[in-house]
SERO-4910 file (N, C-alpha, C, O; in steps of 0.05 Angstrom, whole numbers):
BEGIN
 pado doro    nc1    nc2    nc3   cac1   cac2   cac3    cc1    cc2    cc3    oc1    oc2    oc3
  Met    A   1561   1183   2841   1583   1178   2845   1570   1150   2865   1548   1158   2869
  Ser    A   1571   1131   2875   1567   1112   2897   1580   1121   2923   1604   1128   2925
  Glu    A   1561   1119   2945   1578   1130   2966   1606   1115   2980   1619   1123   2999
  Phe    A   1608   1094   2966   1632   1076   2968   1654   1084   2961   1675   1083   2973
  Leu    A   1649   1096   2930   1673   1112   2909   1670   1145   2933   1693   1153   2937
  Lys    A   1654   1158   2943   1651   1182   2946   1673   1183   2976   1688   1201   2983
  Ala    A   1667   1159   2988   1692   1152   3017   1719   1144   3007   1736   1153   3022
  Ile    A   1728   1130   2987   1747   1131   2980   1759   1153   2969   1783   1158   2974
  Ser    A   1746   1167   2952   1762   1194   2946   1762   1215   2971   1778   1233   2969
  Phe    A   1751   1215   2984   1752   1234   3007   1778   1221   3026   1795   1236   3035
  Lys    A   1781   1194   3030   1796   1191   3048   1834   1192   3035   1855   1195   3047
  Leu    A   1826   1185   2996   1850   1193   2989   1860   1221   2978   1881   1224   2967
  Arg    A   1837   1247   2982   1853   1268   2982   1849   1280   3005   1844   1304   3003
  Asn    A   1849   1270   3030   1850   1280   3055   1862   1273   3076   1865   1249   3068
  Arg    A   1873   1273   3102   1876   1264   3117   1862   1257   3149   1861   1268   3170
  Val    A   1853   1234   3139   1827   1219   3152   1832   1202   3176   1842   1180   3173
  Arg    A   1825   1211   3200   1826   1188   3227   1793   1186   3234   1781   1207   3237
  Ile    A   1782   1165   3237   1755   1160   3238   1752   1134   3259   1751   1111   3251
  Asp    A   1752   1142   3289   1746   1109   3293   1716   1095   3288   1695   1106   3282
  Ser    A   1720   1070   3291   1700   1052   3286   1667   1073   3298   1667   1092   3314
  Gly    A   1646   1062   3285   1618   1073   3310   1611   1094   3302   1589   1102   3308
  Asn    A   1634   1117   3276   1622   1143   3279   1616   1147   3242   1625   1129   3229
  Thr    A   1605   1165   3229   1595   1163   3214   1604   1188   3193   1607   1208   3208
  Val    A   1610   1195   3168   1611   1221   3150   1590   1215   3131   1580   1193   3130
  Ile    A   1583   1230   3119   1553   1232   3107   1559   1258   3078   1560   1282   3080
  Phe    A   1562   1244   3060   1570   1266   3029   1539   1269   3021   1522   1252   3021
  Gly    A   1537   1292   3016   1524   1305   2992   1531   1301   2963   1550   1286   2959
  His    A   1518   1314   2941   1531   1310   2918   1542   1331   2911   1536   1352   2921
  Lys    A   1564   1328   2887   1580   1347   2883   1601   1365   2910   1608   1388   2913
  Asn    A   1603   1347   2921   1630   1362   2948   1653   1367   2931   1660   1355   2910
  Arg    A   1665   1388   2945   1695   1385   2935   1708   1393   2964   1705   1416   2973
  Ile    A   1719   1376   2975   1735   1361   2999   1763   1357   2992   1770   1335   2983
  Arg    A   1787   1381   2997   1806   1367   2990   1829   1378   3016   1824   1397   3031
  Tyr    A   1853   1363   3017   1874   1379   3027   1869   1381   3064   1883   1391   3081
  Cys    A   1844   1367   3067   1832   1371   3095   1842   1360   3103   1860   1348   3090
  Arg    A   1839   1354   3139   1845   1337   3162   1819   1333   3175   1804   1350   3184
  Val    A   1815   1307   3174   1792   1301   3187   1793   1282   3205   1796   1258   3198
  Asp    A   1788   1291   3239   1793   1271   3263   1766   1267   3273   1753   1287   3278
  Ile    A   1754   1240   3275   1731   1239   3292   1733   1223   3318   1757   1226   3314
  His    A   1731   1213   3334   1740   1207   3357   1713   1206   3380   1698   1225   3386
  Gly    A   1713   1180   3391   1682   1176   3412   1673   1157   3393   1686   1144   3377
  Asn    A   1644   1156   3400   1620   1141   3389   1600   1150   3382   1591   1168   3397
  Asn    A   1584   1144   3358   1559   1160   3351   1563   1184   3338   1542   1197   3334
  Asn    A   1585   1195   3330   1589   1222   3320   1584   1223   3289   1590   1206   3273
  Arg    A   1572   1243   3285   1566   1246   3253   1579   1270   3242   1579   1289   3257
  Val    A   1594   1273   3215   1597   1303   3205   1583   1299   3171   1585   1281   3154
  Ile    A   1569   1322   3171   1554   1316   3147   1565   1333   3133   1578   1353   3140
  Phe    A   1561   1325   3108   1575   1356   3082   1547   1350   3070   1541   1327   3065
  Leu    A   1526   1375   3062   1510   1372   3051   1519   1377   3021   1542   1380   3013
  Asp    A   1497   1377   3005   1503   1378   2968   1518   1404   2956   1503   1423   2952
  Gly    A   1543   1406   2950   1561   1426   2945   1581   1437   2956   1597   1451   2944
  Ala    A   1581   1432   2984   1605   1435   3000   1624   1442   2987   1625   1431   2965
  Asn    A   1649   1463   2993   1669   1462   2980   1696   1478   3003   1696   1501   3012
  Leu    A   1717   1454   3008   1723   1458   3035   1755   1453   3023   1762   1435   3008
  Lys    A   1774   1475   3034   1807   1467   3021   1820   1469   3050   1815   1489   3064
  Gly    A   1834   1451   3056   1853   1458   3085   1841   1463   3104   1850   1482   3118
  Val    A   1816   1450   3115   1804   1454   3135   1809   1427   3150   1809   1404   3140
  His    A   1814   1435   3178   1822   1419   3201   1792   1419   3217   1782   1439   3227
  Ile    A   1777   1389   3217   1748   1387   3229   1760   1361   3247   1775   1342   3241
  Glu    A   1748   1369   3269   1756   1350   3296   1731   1354   3307   1720   1376   3309
  Val    A   1719   1327   3314   1701   1316   3333   1712   1295   3350   1721   1273   3345
  Ile    A   1707   1308   3375   1718   1289   3399   1695   1283   3417   1688   1302   3429
  Gly    A   1683   1263   3422   1666   1255   3447   1635   1237   3437   1638   1216   3424
  Asn    A   1621   1242   3442   1596   1213   3437   1577   1235   3423   1581   1259   3423
  Asp    A   1554   1222   3412   1535   1237   3399   1536   1261   3390   1516   1274   3389
  Cys    A   1565   1273   3381   1570   1299   3365   1560   1302   3334   1571   1287   3317
  Thr    A   1541   1320   3326   1537   1327   3296   1555   1344   3286   1560   1362   3303
  Leu    A   1567   1346   3264   1577   1372   3255   1569   1375   3227   1579   1362   3209
  Thr    A   1548   1395   3224   1535   1396   3198   1545   1412   3174   1526   1427   3176
  Ile    A   1558   1422   3153   1568   1443   3133   1546   1443   3116   1542   1423   3101
  Gly    A   1529   1465   3116   1513   1469   3094   1503   1468   3062   1517   1488   3057
  Lys    A   1495   1465   3045   1498   1466   3020   1513   1495   3009   1509   1518   3018
  Asn    A   1529   1487   2989   1535   1502   2973   1556   1524   2990   1561   1547   2982
  Cys    A   1566   1515   3012   1589   1526   3031   1609   1534   3017   1616   1519   2999
  Val    A   1621   1558   3021   1646   1551   3016   1674   1565   3039   1676   1587   3050
  Ile    A   1688   1549   3040   1704   1548   3069   1731   1543   3065   1741   1521   3061
  Gly    A   1746   1572   3068   1774   1572   3064   1806   1558   3080   1812   1545   3101
  Glu    A   1814   1563   3067   1844   1548   3080   1850   1558   3112   1846   1580   3123
  Gly    A   1860   1534   3119   1860   1544   3156   1847   1547   3167   1855   1561   3185
  Cys    A   1819   1539   3171   1795   1543   3182   1796   1514   3211   1806   1492   3211
  Tyr    A   1785   1523   3225   1784   1499   3240   1765   1494   3259   1763   1510   3277
  Phe    A   1742   1466   3260   1720   1473   3270   1724   1443   3292   1733   1421   3285
  Ser    A   1718   1450   3311   1709   1430   3333   1693   1423   3347   1687   1439   3365
  Cys    A   1682   1404   3346   1657   1400   3368   1658   1378   3379   1658   1356   3367
  Arg    A   1660   1382   3410   1670   1368   3425   1646   1360   3443   1622   1367   3442
  Glu    A   1659   1343   3462   1640   1335   3484   1621   1322   3470   1619   1319   3446
  Lys    A   1596   1310   3502   1576   1294   3493   1555   1315   3484   1553   1336   3495
  Gly    A   1540   1307   3462   1517   1308   3450   1522   1344   3440   1501   1356   3443
  Thr    A   1542   1360   3430   1541   1381   3420   1536   1378   3389   1539   1357   3376
  Ser    A   1530   1400   3381   1528   1405   3349   1541   1424   3345   1541   1443   3361
  Leu    A   1554   1425   3327   1566   1456   3303   1551   1445   3279   1553   1424   3267
  Thr    A   1532   1470   3274   1515   1471   3250   1517   1494   3232   1512   1516   3242
  Ile    A   1525   1492   3206   1533   1512   3193   1510   1507   3171   1508   1487   3158
  Gly    A   1493   1532   3169   1478   1532   3146   1487   1539   3118   1511   1543   3114
  Asp    A   1469   1542   3098   1469   1536   3071   1478   1568   3060   1472   1591   3068
  Asn    A   1494   1559   3038   1507   1589   3024   1526   1606   3044   1524   1631   3043
  Cys    A   1543   1594   3063   1558   1605   3073   1587   1612   3060   1597   1598   3042
  Met    A   1597   1636   3071   1629   1642   3061   1645   1642   3079   1640   1661   3093
  Phe    A   1664   1630   3087   1690   1634   3102   1713   1640   3099   1729   1622   3095
  Ser    A   1720   1657   3099   1742   1669   3091   1772   1647   3105   1767   1623   3109
  Arg    A   1793   1656   3109   1813   1640   3117   1818   1642   3144   1822   1665   3153
  Asn    A   1820   1616   3163   1833   1615   3191   1801   1625   3202   1800   1641   3221
  Val    A   1784   1618   3194   1757   1613   3209   1759   1594   3239   1766   1570   3241
  Lys    A   1752   1607   3254   1758   1581   3286   1728   1577   3293   1717   1598   3298
  Leu    A   1710   1552   3294   1685   1552   3310   1697   1530   3328   1712   1511   3322
  Met    A   1686   1539   3354   1692   1519   3375   1672   1517   3399   1669   1535   3415
  Thr    A   1656   1484   3398   1635   1484   3419   1649   1475   3451   1637   1465   3470
  Ser    A   1674   1482   3448   1683   1475   3472   1712   1487   3479   1729   1489   3461
  Asp    A   1717   1495   3507   1751   1513   3516   1767   1483   3502   1783   1486   3484
  Gly    A   1761   1459   3511   1777   1445   3500   1795   1441   3533   1817   1430   3531
  His    A   1788   1448   3556   1799   1438   3576   1775   1448   3602   1764   1469   3601
  Asp    A   1772   1429   3619   1752   1429   3645   1759   1449   3661   1782   1448   3668
  Ile    A   1745   1471   3672   1759   1488   3683   1726   1491   3711   1702   1497   3708
  Tyr    A   1743   1484   3733   1731   1478   3760   1733   1502   3776   1752   1518   3776
  Gln    A   1708   1502   3789   1712   1522   3817   1692   1511   3843   1670   1502   3843
  Asn    A   1709   1515   3861   1697   1503   3887   1685   1473   3869   1661   1474   3865
  Gly    A   1699   1450   3859   1700   1430   3857   1673   1420   3835   1663   1398   3831
  Lys    A   1666   1452   3821   1641   1446   3808   1649   1458   3779   1656   1481   3779
  Arg    A   1648   1444   3752   1653   1454   3729   1645   1484   3722   1621   1486   3726
  Ile    A   1653   1503   3715   1649   1520   3707   1643   1535   3675   1634   1557   3668
  Asn    A   1651   1512   3661   1660   1523   3631   1642   1502   3611   1651   1498   3588
  Glu    A   1620   1491   3619   1607   1473   3597   1611   1474   3571   1614   1498   3565
  Ala    A   1614   1457   3547   1608   1458   3523   1580   1471   3516   1562   1473   3533
  Ala    A   1575   1482   3485   1551   1488   3485   1552   1493   3455   1574   1498   3446
  Asp    A   1527   1492   3436   1527   1491   3413   1530   1514   3397   1525   1537   3405
  Ile    A   1539   1509   3375   1540   1537   3352   1530   1532   3323   1537   1514   3307
  Thr    A   1511   1553   3322   1490   1550   3301   1496   1573   3274   1488   1597   3277
  Ile    A   1506   1567   3253   1518   1594   3240   1492   1593   3220   1492   1573   3205
  Gly    A   1469   1613   3218   1450   1613   3193   1462   1612   3170   1486   1611   3167
  Asn    A   1441   1613   3150   1436   1613   3123   1463   1637   3120   1475   1648   3139
  Lys    A   1465   1640   3095   1475   1654   3079   1504   1677   3099   1505   1701   3094
  Val    A   1520   1665   3118   1537   1680   3128   1563   1677   3122   1575   1656   3116
  Trp    A   1574   1704   3124   1603   1710   3121   1614   1717   3140   1606   1737   3153
  Leu    A   1642   1701   3148   1658   1698   3166   1685   1705   3155   1699   1688   3145
  Ala    A   1696   1741   3157   1720   1744   3147   1749   1726   3160   1749   1705   3173
  Asp    A   1769   1739   3154   1791   1735   3158   1788   1733   3192   1775   1749   3206
  Asn    A   1807   1702   3204   1811   1701   3232   1787   1714   3248   1790   1731   3265
  Thr    A   1767   1707   3242   1740   1701   3256   1747   1681   3271   1762   1664   3262
  Thr    A   1736   1680   3301   1733   1665   3319   1699   1661   3332   1689   1682   3338
  Val    A   1689   1646   3335   1657   1637   3341   1664   1620   3365   1673   1598   3361
  Leu    A   1662   1629   3390   1662   1609   3414   1630   1596   3418   1609   1605   3407
  Lys    A   1633   1576   3436   1611   1563   3437   1585   1579   3448   1584   1603   3455
  Gly    A   1566   1562   3448   1539   1575   3453   1528   1600   3437   1508   1613   3445
  Cys    A   1543   1605   3413   1535   1628   3403   1521   1617   3375   1526   1595   3366
  Lys    A   1506   1633   3364   1493   1639   3339   1492   1656   3327   1490   1678   3336
  Val    A   1493   1652   3301   1502   1680   3278   1486   1682   3258   1492   1670   3237
  Gly    A   1463   1698   3257   1437   1703   3246   1446   1697   3217   1469   1703   3211
  Ser    A   1431   1686   3201   1425   1690   3180   1432   1713   3161   1421   1733   3171
  Gly    A   1445   1719   3141   1447   1740   3121   1470   1758   3138   1478   1780   3130
  Ser    A   1479   1748   3159   1503   1771   3169   1529   1764   3163   1535   1743   3151
  Val    A   1551   1791   3175   1574   1794   3166   1587   1793   3188   1580   1809   3204
  Val    A   1609   1776   3195   1630   1775   3218   1651   1787   3206   1655   1778   3183
  Gly    A   1674   1816   3218   1687   1824   3201   1717   1813   3212   1717   1801   3233
  Ile    A   1739   1817   3198   1765   1810   3198   1767   1811   3234   1757   1827   3249
  Asn    A   1784   1787   3239   1796   1794   3269   1777   1795   3289   1783   1802   3312
  Ser    A   1755   1788   3284   1727   1786   3303   1728   1761   3321   1733   1738   3313
  Thr    A   1721   1773   3353   1712   1746   3363   1684   1740   3379   1677   1750   3401
  Val    A   1670   1724   3365   1639   1722   3370   1628   1707   3398   1618   1685   3397
  Thr    A   1632   1721   3423   1623   1708   3446   1591   1713   3460   1582   1705   3481
  Lys    A   1579   1729   3436   1550   1732   3440   1529   1730   3418   1541   1738   3398
  Asp    A   1500   1722   3411   1493   1723   3392   1492   1744   3371   1492   1767   3378
  Ile    A   1492   1739   3344   1494   1760   3328   1465   1756   3315   1458   1734   3307
  Pro    A   1450   1780   3314   1422   1775   3300   1431   1772   3273   1454   1772   3266
  Glu    A   1401   1768   3252   1408   1765   3223   1413   1792   3211   1410   1814   3221
  His    A   1420   1784   3189   1421   1813   3175   1440   1832   3183   1439   1854   3172
  Ser    A   1460   1828   3202   1480   1850   3220   1504   1847   3210   1513   1828   3197
  Ile    A   1515   1868   3216   1546   1866   3213   1559   1869   3244   1556   1888   3260
  Ala    A   1576   1844   3246   1585   1854   3267   1615   1847   3274   1625   1825   3268
  Val    A   1634   1872   3291   1668   1876   3290   1677   1871   3316   1665   1883   3334
  Gly    A   1699   1855   3322   1708   1867   3346   1712   1843   3361   1703   1821   3354
  Met    A   1730   1849   3387   1738   1834   3401   1726   1838   3424   1741   1854   3435
  Pro    A   1703   1833   3441   1688   1815   3426   1667   1826   3406   1657   1847   3414
  Ala    A   1659   1819   3384   1646   1830   3370   1612   1838   3372   1595   1820   3375
  Lys    A   1606   1865   3371   1585   1872   3369   1574   1885   3344   1587   1895   3326
  Gln    A   1547   1883   3345   1539   1891   3318   1536   1922   3325   1528   1935   3344
  Val    A   1549   1929   3295   1546   1953   3285   1530   1963   3262   1528   1987   3259
  Lys    A   1516   1946   3245   1497   1945   3235   1467   1935   3224   1465   1912   3232
  Ser    A   1451   1939   3215   1422   1922   3220   1415   1922   3196   1423   1941   3183
  Gly    A   1400   1904   3183   1387   1907   3158   1395   1897   3137   1381   1894   3117
  Ile    A   1423   1891   3138   1440   1887   3110   1439   1865   3096   1427   1846   3105
  Ser    A   1452   1863   3071   1450   1840   3049   1478   1840   3048   1493   1857   3056
  Trp    A   1485   1811   3034   1514   1810   3017   1512   1798   3002   1501   1777   3001
  Asn    A   1525   1811   2982   1532   1793   2952   1559   1780   2953   1577   1796   2959
  Glu    A   1567   1752   2947   1591   1743   2951   1598   1748   2923   1622   1745   2922
  Lys    A   1590   1755   2901   1597   1758   2872   1623   1790   2876   1626   1800   2898
  Leu    A   1633   1800   2857   1650   1822   2862   1639   1836   2843   1633   1824   2823
  Thr    A   1635   1858   2843   1627   1882   2830   1651   1902   2814   1669   1912   2827
  Phe    A   1649   1906   2789   1674   1924   2774   1657   1948   2764   1668   1967   2751
***
């Protein structure tokens, strides 16, 4: 399918508001439907790599020179919210990730906080490695990295980096197991 037809199909299946001067890049065989995509500012990019499968997700990019990337063959559930805000921030999701419902990733607090005239809550990048499973209602805050092969449990809030091949749970999320692997297929 041509880039033009991909863009038209994307706009027909989703609620899209994109300021001029911003870019959306599509891979092959993406399934993006019933999503809300808001891109405001200049020189921002949203990239869907091959096989990205999203339904009912809200993507928000507000700022300048921001990049939000969704890796190959990711499956992202309803009610997820990805916010990439402020100048030059990036939100990167690796390949083969599985996000359940209501997962939130936010590079910014959304409002500035000052102490003695100096801002104390700067935005920071978020990086999700390859084959990461984020369970229902997981929140990943600014500046965090979740290592490849990891699982973050239901209702957890990630405030610090999670090592590769780990299970992390809680508020704030803490590593409870290491050296794990997981399989997205159900076994009976």
